[in-house]
N, C-alpha and C positions, 0 to 999 in steps of 0.2 A: 502858214498854219502848221503846227507841230505834228509829227507822225504819232498817231495813237499807239499806245502800248497795250499788248494783251499779255497778262501774266498767268502762267500755268503753274499750279502746284500739283505735282504728280507723286502719288504714294501707292505702293504695292501692298494690298491687303489680301493675303492668301493668293488665290489664282486670278485676282482682278486688280487692274490699275484703276485707281480713283483719281479723277482730274477735276480740280477746281479751276474754272476759267473766270478770270476777273478782267472785265473789259468795260470801260466807260462807267465805272461805279456799279455795274451789274455783275452778280455772281451766278454762274451756271455750273452744274455738275454733270460730268460724263463718266461712264464706266466702260472699260475695254478689257477683254479677256487677255491675260498674259500669254496664253497659248497662241493667240493671233498676233499680238504685238509684244515680242519678247524683251525689248529694251525700252528705256524711257525716251530715247531719241525717236524710236518708231511711233510711240504714243504722241510725242510732241508734233511730229510730222503729220500724223492723222488728224490731230486737233487743228493744226494750221490749215490743212486742206478743207476741213469742215467750216472754216471761217471765211472762205472765199465763195463767190457765187458766179454764175455765168450771167452776164447782162447781154441779152440779145440785141444786136445792132440791126441786123438784117434778117428778120424772121421770114422763112419761106412762105409764099402765098399758098392758099389751098390748092391742092393738086400738083404742086411742084415737088420734085424729088430733091433730095439733098439733105445735108445736115444743118442743124441750127448753127448759124454763124454768130459769134460774139466774142467778146474779150473776157478772160477770166480776171476778175478784179476783186479786191477785198470788198466786203459788204459796205464799208464806209467810204468807198471811192478814193482811197489814198493808200500808200504803201503800208504793208503789214509788218510790224516788228513784234516778234514773240520772244518773251523771256520765260524760261522755265527752270524749275529747281526740283530736286528729289529729296 
């Protein structure tokens, strides 16, 4: 199965980065303040981080202490390849 591609189009509009996320034929839009993310690379990293999820393998039982254990994997359970342009 081929690795899915996520395409990011990053544009700076005044003090805000606008990001078009194209994944699997679906377009989503995100905005990030340039003050918080000064470079397009930082915006791309932030978007890629938002495309992964924690899938709990061993949920702690009620009353047990400890952190949620799980693997961080892409939402679609395969490696994530991100292409971005400004």
